[in-house]
C-alpha positions in Angstrom: 58.8 228.6 75.5 61.1 227.4 72.8 59.4 225.1 69.7 61.0 222.0 71.0 62.5 220.4 73.9 66.2 221.0 74.4 67.2 219.2 77.4 68.5 215.5 76.5 65.3 213.0 76.7 66.3 209.8 78.4 63.8 208.3 76.1 66.5 209.5 73.1 68.8 207.4 74.4 67.5 203.7 73.6 69.9 201.2 72.7 70.5 200.1 68.8 68.7 197.1 69.3 65.3 199.1 69.9 66.4 201.9 67.1 66.2 198.6 64.4 62.8 197.4 66.3 61.3 200.9 65.5 62.3 201.4 62.3 61.3 197.8 61.4 57.6 199.1 62.7 57.6 202.2 61.0 58.6 200.3 57.5 55.7 197.9 58.2 53.3 200.9 58.7 54.2 202.3 55.6 53.9 199.0 53.7 50.5 198.8 55.1 49.4 202.6 54.4 50.4 202.6 50.8 48.3 199.6 50.4 45.4 201.4 50.8 43.6 203.8 48.2 40.4 204.7 49.7 41.0 207.9 51.2 38.6 207.5 54.5 40.0 204.0 55.0 43.3 205.3 54.6 43.0 208.4 57.5 41.1 206.2 59.8 44.2 203.4 59.4 46.8 206.2 59.6 45.4 206.7 63.5 45.4 203.5 64.5 49.0 202.9 63.2 50.3 205.9 65.1 48.5 205.4 67.9 50.6 201.6 67.7 53.4 203.2 67.7 52.9 206.4 70.2 50.3 206.8 73.1 47.7 209.9 72.5 45.2 211.4 73.4 43.5 213.0 70.1 44.3 212.4 66.6 44.3 215.7 63.7 44.7 215.4 60.2 44.8 218.6 58.6 44.3 219.4 55.1 46.7 222.3 53.4 44.7 224.4 50.6 47.9 226.2 48.8 45.5 228.3 46.8 43.1 229.5 49.6 46.6 229.5 52.2 44.4 227.4 55.1 44.6 224.2 56.9 41.7 222.6 57.7 40.9 220.0 59.9 40.2 217.1 58.2 39.6 214.0 60.9 39.9 213.6 64.4 40.3 210.4 66.6 39.5 210.3 70.6 39.9 206.8 72.2 38.7 205.5 68.8 35.7 207.6 68.2 36.6 208.8 64.9 34.5 212.8 63.5 34.9 215.4 60.4 35.7 218.6 62.4 34.6 222.1 61.0 37.9 224.2 61.9 40.6 225.9 60.1 43.8 227.9 61.1 45.6 230.1 58.7 49.7 229.8 58.7 50.9 230.8 62.0 47.7 230.6 63.8 48.0 227.4 66.5 50.6 224.6 67.1 49.4 223.4 63.5 49.7 226.8 61.8 52.8 227.0 63.0 54.1 224.2 61.4 52.7 224.8 58.3 53.7 227.9 57.9 57.8 226.7 58.9 57.1 223.3 57.4 58.9 221.5 60.7 58.1 219.8 63.4 56.9 221.2 66.8 56.7 219.3 70.1 55.3 221.3 73.2 55.3 220.0 76.7 52.9 222.4 78.2 50.7 224.1 76.2 49.8 226.3 79.3 53.1 228.2 78.9 53.5 228.5 74.9 51.7 231.2 73.6 51.5 229.3 70.0 48.5 227.0 71.4 44.9 227.6 70.3 42.4 225.6 72.1 39.9 224.1 69.6 37.4 223.1 71.6 37.7 219.3 71.4 36.4 218.7 74.5 40.1 217.3 75.7 42.2 219.5 78.4 45.0 219.4 76.6 48.4 219.8 78.1 50.8 218.4 75.8 50.7 218.6 71.7 52.8 217.4 68.9 52.5 218.2 65.2 54.8 217.0 62.1 53.7 218.8 58.5 53.2 215.8 55.8 55.1 216.6 52.7 55.3 215.5 49.5 57.9 216.1 47.1 59.0 219.4 49.0 55.4 220.4 48.9 52.9 220.8 51.9 50.1 218.9 51.7 48.8 218.9 55.3 49.8 218.5 59.1 49.3 215.6 61.4 48.7 216.6 65.1 49.1 214.4 68.6 47.3 215.7 71.6 47.4 214.6 75.0 45.9 215.4 79.2 49.5 214.8 80.3 52.4 217.6 80.5 55.3 216.0 78.1 53.8 213.3 76.9 55.8 213.1 73.8 59.8 212.8 73.8 62.2 213.8 71.1 61.9 209.9 69.8 58.3 210.3 69.4 59.1 213.4 67.6 61.3 211.7 65.3 59.2 208.7 64.4 56.0 210.4 63.8 58.5 212.7 61.4 59.7 209.9 60.0 56.0 208.1 59.5 55.0 211.6 58.0 57.3 210.9 54.6 54.9 207.9 54.0 52.3 209.4 55.3 51.8 212.3 52.6 52.9 209.6 49.8 49.7 207.6 50.9 47.4 210.7 51.2 48.3 211.8 48.0 47.7 208.6 46.0 44.3 207.8 47.6 43.5 211.8 46.7 44.7 210.9 42.8 42.4 207.7 43.3 39.6 209.6 44.7 39.9 213.0 42.1 40.3 210.5 39.3 37.0 208.6 40.3 34.8 211.8 40.5 36.0 212.8 37.3 35.5 209.1 35.9 31.6 209.1 37.3 31.3 212.9 35.6 32.5 211.7 32.2 31.0 208.8 32.3 27.8 211.1 32.7 28.9 213.5 30.4 29.6 211.0 27.8 25.8 209.3 28.4 24.3 212.9 27.4 26.9 212.7 24.6 25.7 209.6 23.1 21.7 210.4 23.4 22.2 213.8 21.9 24.3 211.9 18.9 21.6 209.3 18.9 19.2 211.9 18.7 20.5 213.9 15.7 19.9 210.4 13.8 16.5 209.6 12.4 14.3 207.6 14.7 12.4 206.1 12.1 12.7 204.7 8.5 10.9 206.6 6.0 8.2 205.3 3.6 8.5 205.1 -0.2 5.6 203.5 -2.2 6.9 199.9 -3.3 9.9 199.8 -1.3 11.4 199.3 2.8 14.6 200.8 4.3 15.7 199.3 7.7 18.3 200.9 9.4 20.6 199.9 12.4 23.8 201.5 14.3 25.5 201.0 17.4 29.0 203.2 18.1 32.4 201.3 18.5 32.4 202.8 22.1 31.0 205.2 23.5 30.6 207.9 21.1 31.9 207.2 17.4 31.9 208.7 13.9 29.6 206.4 12.0 26.2 208.2 11.1 23.4 208.0 8.5 20.4 210.3 7.2 17.8 210.0 5.4 17.5 213.3 2.8 14.0 213.9 1.2 14.4 214.7 -2.4 10.6 214.9 -3.5 7.2 212.9 -3.8 9.0 209.6 -4.6 12.5 210.1 -4.5 15.2 210.4 -1.3 18.9 210.1 -0.7 20.2 208.2 1.9 23.3 208.8 3.3 26.3 206.6 5.5 29.0 208.2 7.0 31.9 207.1 9.0 34.6 210.0 10.4 37.9 208.7 10.5 39.1 208.2 14.5 36.2 207.1 17.5 35.0 209.0 20.4 34.2 212.4 21.2 36.2 214.2 18.3 34.8 211.9 15.5 31.5 212.1 16.9 31.7 215.9 17.2 32.4 215.7 13.3 29.9 214.1 12.3 26.9 215.7 13.8 28.6 218.6 12.2 28.6 216.7 8.9 25.0 215.6 9.2 24.3 219.5 9.9 26.4 220.4 5.9 24.6 217.7 4.5 21.2 218.6 5.5 22.1 222.2 4.3 23.6 221.4 1.0 20.7 219.3 -0.1 18.5 222.1 0.7 20.6 224.4 -1.6 21.2 221.9 -4.5 20.3 219.1 -6.8 20.0 215.9 -5.1 22.8 214.4 -7.4 24.7 212.0 -4.9 28.0 212.9 -7.1 27.4 216.8 -7.2 26.5 216.5 -3.0 29.9 214.8 -2.2 32.3 217.0 -4.7 30.4 220.5 -2.4 30.6 218.6 0.9 34.5 218.3 -0.2 34.4 221.6 -0.6 33.1 222.5 2.5 35.5 219.8 4.5 38.4 221.2 3.0 38.1 224.3 5.2 41.3 224.7 7.3 39.7 224.6 10.6 38.4 221.1 9.7 42.1 219.8 9.1 43.2 216.1 10.6 39.8 214.5 9.8 38.4 212.7 6.8 35.0 211.5 6.2 34.0 208.3 4.2 30.7 208.2 3.0 28.0 207.0 0.4 25.4 208.5 -1.0 22.2 206.5 -2.9 19.3 208.4 -3.9 16.5 206.1 -4.1 13.7 207.0 -6.9 10.8 204.6 -6.6 8.9 206.3 -9.3 11.6 205.0 -11.7 12.8 201.9 -9.5 16.7 203.3 -9.3 19.3 203.5 -7.0 21.9 206.1 -7.9 25.2 206.2 -6.2 28.2 207.5 -5.6 31.0 206.9 -2.5 34.0 208.0 -0.9 35.8 205.9 0.9 33.4 203.2 2.0 33.4 199.9 1.4 31.2 198.9 -2.0 27.5 198.6 -1.3 26.1 194.8 -1.5 23.4 193.4 -3.5 21.2 190.4 -3.0 19.3 189.5 -5.9 18.3 185.8 -7.1 19.8 184.7 -3.5 23.3 185.8 -4.5 25.3 189.0 -3.1 27.5 190.7 -5.5 29.4 193.8 -4.5 28.2 197.1 -6.3 31.5 198.8 -8.0 31.1 202.5 -6.7 33.9 204.1 -4.8 35.9 207.6 -4.8 38.3 209.3 -2.3 36.8 210.4 1.3 35.9 213.6 1.5 37.7 216.3 3.3 41.9 215.1 1.9 41.9 216.6 -1.7 40.2 219.3 -3.4 38.5 219.4 -6.4 37.2 215.7 -6.5 34.9 214.3 -8.7 32.4 211.8 -7.6 31.0 209.2 -10.4 27.7 207.8 -10.0 26.4 204.3 -10.8 22.7 203.6 -11.5 21.1 200.3 -10.4 18.1 199.5 -12.2 16.2 197.6 -9.3 14.2 194.8 -9.1 11.8 192.8 -7.3 13.1 191.2 -3.9 16.3 193.3 -4.7 18.1 194.1 -1.6 20.7 196.5 -1.1 23.2 197.0 1.8 25.1 199.6 2.9 27.1 200.1 5.6 30.6 201.2 7.7 33.4 199.4 7.4 32.9 198.9 11.1 30.8 195.9 9.9 33.3 194.8 7.4 36.3 194.3 9.9 34.8 192.8 12.5 37.6 190.3 13.7 36.9 187.0 15.3 39.5 185.5 17.9 41.4 183.3 15.0 42.0 187.6 13.3 39.4 186.6 10.7 37.4 189.6 9.1 33.2 189.2 9.2 33.9 190.5 5.3 35.7 187.0 4.7 33.1 184.7 4.0 30.9 185.1 6.7 29.2 188.9 5.7 28.0 187.1 2.1 26.5 184.2 3.7 24.5 185.7 6.4 23.2 188.4 4.1 22.0 185.7 2.0 20.2 184.1 5.2 18.3 187.2 6.0 17.6 188.4 3.1 13.7 187.1 2.7 13.3 189.0 5.9 11.9 192.5 6.2 14.1 195.4 5.7 14.5 196.6 9.4 14.8 192.4 10.2 18.3 192.8 7.7 19.6 195.6 9.2 19.1 194.8 12.4 20.3 190.8 12.2 23.6 191.7 9.8 24.5 194.1 12.7 24.0 191.5 15.8 25.8 188.7 14.0 28.9 190.9 13.3 28.8 191.7 17.1 29.0 187.8 17.9 31.3 187.5 15.2 33.6 189.4 16.9 32.6 187.7 20.4 30.1 190.3 21.5 32.5 193.2 20.9 30.3 196.4 18.8 31.9 196.3 15.5 
């Protein structure tokens, strides 16, 4: 038997008004399908809408796997009852396999007289079948198939209608599958980011160190799920400790990885060199200028605390000036330098601060200073100093937490 009915079909010779009616209906159905992005809902809706155009006993939708060269049944519906079949066809196998191979519709008036028919054991006494390819930009994405228990149930007009609708079905399916794929990737990405943030947080000290006669507080919140801001406490002896605050250029995963690498490099440097902040910055700058570490730079402040001598020796490479609260007034400590990883042979000057009882020193990244309110005014423009003066009499940890929370609230609850 030929692959399509060749004799004239009375059902195909309708008046123009009937053509306009079904073309309008096809347009409405196409618009309806394009508005559904949930893949499961879309497939079921396709089966229902096709049923409003063409009477069938069984509806099947097949997915085409280009790599495996396999047509797999994705969805079946019989009299309103839907299920997920478990069947696959090779190109050329069965009516649907023939359609997949030739990328052409196939209408069989009596499957018992056609050698291409394969009984899929659906329980339906199939007598006639109509299948069309689903093509998106010329690429096969699947096959849509109708079966009936009546001989000659599908006409040439039915074939044309289903073929016309198939274009919209293919596009709608591709869009829904893309959304489904993106949702899956988004979920995976969120899980990966959550794990990465946990790892990043684990690299940072979980407790503030103890130094006789001094308090140290710390607070940290990345601008996104991941960020390049970090801090560290480096032991330099019985009464000495170097505090490091760093901020990698950029945000998210690359900045976080670069920051983790910088922490490791800094810890390695302090094992093999004195705790001089200026010398440490110079060596870190040399390390970060390796060719494979380009396109990033690191702003950092190092402050070595000597509890016995009650001094704070600082060197900076691009971070905002540290703040000193003394006798109720805040002033910036003038210590600055070029960020690390930009220029070779940089030297970093040190500033030694003689600490007095009640002094509070704040070292932070630029996120605290640059928190912006709705009027596009930065937290550093007046509010920062005032808040430090307000919190200055509290324990060190409360000051650190209070400053970070104040900047977050200042920017409307968005993390700095």
